[in-house]
N, C-alpha and C positions, 0 to 999 in steps of 0.2 A: 566689706560686709559689716553691718552694724553689730556691735557686741550686744548680747542679751544676757540671759542667765547661763550659769554653768549647768552641765547635765545633772549635777547633784542638786543644785537649787531648783531646777525644773522638776525633778522627781519629788522633792519635798513639797513643792507647791501643788503638784498634781494630787498627791496624797492628802494634803490639807484640804483642798477643794472637795475631794471625794468624800471626806469625812464630814463636810459641812454643807452638803447639798441635799435638798428634798424636792421631790416632784409630786404633783397632784393632778389627777385627771378629774376635772370639775365641770358640770354644766354651767355655762356662762350665766344663766339666770339664777344660779345659786350663789353667785359671787356678789358681795355687797361692798360698794365703795363707801368709805367714810373718812372724816378729817381728824387727824391727830396732830397736835402742835402745828397747825396751819399747813399740813402736808397731806396729800391723798395717800390712803392705804387701802389695801384690798383685804376683805375678810370672808371667810367661809368656814364651814364645819367639816371636820374630817372624822372618820370612824376610828375610835379608840378601842381598847380591849373590851370595855363594858358599855360605852355610850359614845355619842358624838362629842368631839372636842373642838372648841372654837380656835381658829388660827387666823392671825392677822400679820400683815407685813407691808412695809413701805416699798416703793418701786425704785429701781435704779434708773438711770437715764435711758438705757435701752428698753427697760420694762415699760417706761412711759411711752416711748416711741411705738412699741408694738401694741400697747393698749389703745393708743390713739388710732392706729391703723385698723385694729379690729372694730372699733366703734365708728370708723369712717369719719373721724374728725380731722379736718385739714391740719397739718403740722403747725403752720403759722398760728392758727386759731388755738390749737391745743397748748402751744407754748405761752400764748397770752393768758389762757385759763389757769396756768400754773400759778400766776399771781392773783388769781381769784378762786381759791380752792373750793368754796361752796358751789360756785357756778360750775366748776369742773366736775365736782361730785354729781351734780344734777344731770349734766350731759352724759357722763359715763353710766350712771344708774339707768337712765332712760334707755340706752341702747343695750345694755347688758340684760335688763329685764325682758326685753323683746326677742332675745336670741334663743334659738333652740340648739345651738352648737355646743359641743363639749370642747373645752380648752385644756391644753397641757400647760400648767403653770409651773415653771421651774424656779426654785428659790435657792439661794446660797447665802450663808452668813446672815440669815434672817431677812433677806430682801428678795422681792420679786425681780428676777433678772430676765425673764422671758415669758411671753404670753403667746403660745403656739397652737397649731392645729393638733387635734387628737390623733392625727395620722402621722405626725412627725416621728421619725425613727430616731430614738436616742442613741447616739454614738458618742460615748464619753471619752474624755482625754485619758482617763485611767486605762480603759481597754485598748485605746489606740497605742499608748506607750508600751503596754505589756506585749502587744503583738508586733509593732513596727520596729522597736529598738533591736530585738534579736535579728530581724530581717536585715537591718543596716549592718549589724555586726557580721552576719554571714556574708554580706557583699563587700566586706572589708572597707566600709565607709565610716569615717570618723565624724562626729558631731562638731561642726564648725561654729554654729550659732543656734540658739533656741530661745523661745520666749513664750509667755502666756500674757495676752492683753485682755482687755475687757470683753472682746468679742472672739478672739481666736487663739489657737496654739500654733506655733511654728517650729518645725524642726528642719534645720538645714545641715546636710551632711555632704562630705566630699570624699571621693576616692582618687588618690593620686596615681593609682595603677593604670588609669585611663587618661592620657594626656595628648595634647597636640600643640602645634605652633601656628598661631593665627598669621602673624608676620614674623620675620626673623627676630628671635630673642623674646617674643611675646608668647609665653606658654600658658595654656589654660588646662584645668583639670575638670573631669566630669563630676557632677554632683546631683543632688536631689533636694527639693523642698516639699515637705509634707505639712499641710495645714488642715485645720478642722475648726468648726464652730459648734459649741454645745447649745447655742442660743438662736439659731436660725440665720446667722450671718455668713453662710457659705457651706458648701458641701465638703466632704473629705476630698481634698485635692492633692494630687501627686504630679509634680512637674519637674522636668530636668532643670538643673541649676548649673551654670558654668562659672567656675572660680578662676579668676585671673591672678596668677601668682605674683606678678610684678607690683600689684597694689592692693591685693586682697579684696578686689571688687567682686560682687556676685551679680550674675545676670540670669534672669528667669525666663525660660523659653515657654511662654504661655501657649503657643500654637501646638505644643506637644503635650498639653495637659491631659491628665486622666482624672475623672471625678466619680465619686460614689455618693449618691444623693440621700438625704435624710428623709426617705419616703417609705411609709409602711401602710398597713391596712388596719388602722386602729379599731374599726368596727368589728372586724373578725376577732381581734384579740380580746374584745369584750365578751364575745359570745362563747368562746371555748378556751379552756386552760390547757395549753400545750405542755407535754411532758418535758422534763429536763433534757432527755436524750434528743428530742426533736429540736429544741432551742439550741442545744450545743452543736448539732449537725448544721443548722442554719448559720450559726456564727462561724463554724469552721470553714464552711464554703465561702462565706463573705471574706474572711481573712486570707484564704488561699488566692482569691481574686486580687486582693490588695497586694499580696506577695508578688504576683505576676506583673502587676502594674509597676511596682518598685523596680523589678528586674528590667522591665522595658525602658524605664526612664534612665537607668544607669548603663544601658547597653552601648556597646561600641558603635552599632549601626546608628542609633539615635544621636550619639555624640558626634559622629562624623558628619551627619547631615547639618547639625547646628554649626559646627566649626566651618563648614563650607560656606554657610551664610555669613559668618563673621569675616572670613577671608575676602569674600566678595565685597563686603561693606568697606573694607580697608582700601579698596580701589576707587571708591566714590569720593571725589574731592569736594570739599566745602568751599564754594567761591566767595560767599559773603557771610562770615561767622555771625555778625549781628543780626542779619536777616534770618539765618537758620535758627538762632536762639529765639527770635520773635515768633517764628512759625511753630516751633516745637512747644513753646510756652502757651501759645493760643490753643493748639490742638489738644494739649493735655492739661489745660487749666492750671498752669504753674502760677504760684503767687510771685510777687515781685522779688522776694528774697531768694526763692528757688531759681528764678531766671538769672539773677546776679551771680549766684553760686555756680550755676551751670557754665556761664561765660568765664568765670574765674578758673574753673577746673579745665575747661577747654583750652584756655591760653596756657595754663601751667603744663598741661600735657603736651602741648606743641604738636598735636596731631590733627590737622584740619581735614579729616575724612569723616565719613559716617561712623566708622569704628571709633574714632576719637570723640565724636559727638556723643555716641552712646555711652562711652566710658566716663564722660564728664557727668552724666546723669547718675550712673551707678556709683561713682565716687562721691557725689553729693549725698547719696542715700546713706552713707556711713555717718553723716553728721546731723541729720534731721532728728528732732526729739522723739518722734513717734515711731515705734517699731512697725506698726501697721503701714504708715506712710513710707517708711524705708523700703519695705517689701514691695509696695506698689511701684516705687521708683525703679527697683531692680527689674520689674516686668516691663516698665516703660522703656528702659534702656534697650531691651531686645527689640521692641517694636520700632524704635527709631532707626535701627541699623540699615534696613533695606528700603527706605523711603526717600523721596526726592525733597531735599530741603534747599535747593538752589532757586 
């Protein structure tokens, strides 16, 4: 499993981000694009204590992607327009002025990091950590790896009190991965994670995933101001559901089902390793480097079965530069196990 931040580093970054983020619910036709130092920025007015205050901010890469999607500008053309800022401003202004939608504009460190629907339910990493970490402690699960990337937070925890043997001497422990995006790149997701003791590989069982979506009723929230008691009750119910999903993902029943699939995969022989690597690479769009590394770890592992093939991918996941990509590979490893690659 790829190393990320320590739990102390994660907590510090969550707090830093919490202190440096601002959200605005703005009618799209009140947002004005303009050029500053040859780069597109968004400007609008916010209500201060006595009058309206102008606010301006440049966009992150993801901010640009979502702005282009909202304006229905094809990505390839939008990327070209980045080198022609005045033309980009004209295109964006044209579509923003004609929109009657409200947009949730999320900023952090003075940059627009997301352009979202006004019905998007904000589920921040700060609240997630405050609620989920005690749940993991109660379940006697220890944080094995965690990270915050541009798009997501990941918390991967293991409990060694739930273990099994896939094949003789190959022991795995039950675990869980919890991920979330504050910027529209994924729901709150809770999935079983299997930790292989012999090599510290992690494998994510996507088919057992539980998700809580960032969906709300933005229009209703604008029409009525709910009491703190009401909001607290809604939040409490939400986190009680999350607690149940955490328990389900770490349960002995779920773990036993997953281990049974792993044991079955260890009985499926790989007849032609080169062909299997080619088929896997094509299906999951591996780059050339990933294909070569997969073959390398398959040979080093010396296990020419679907279980060995899956573990070559999860072993590769430890070395890729991107934590997001590493986590994707841990999910792909599980998908590989029970398919035919001969």
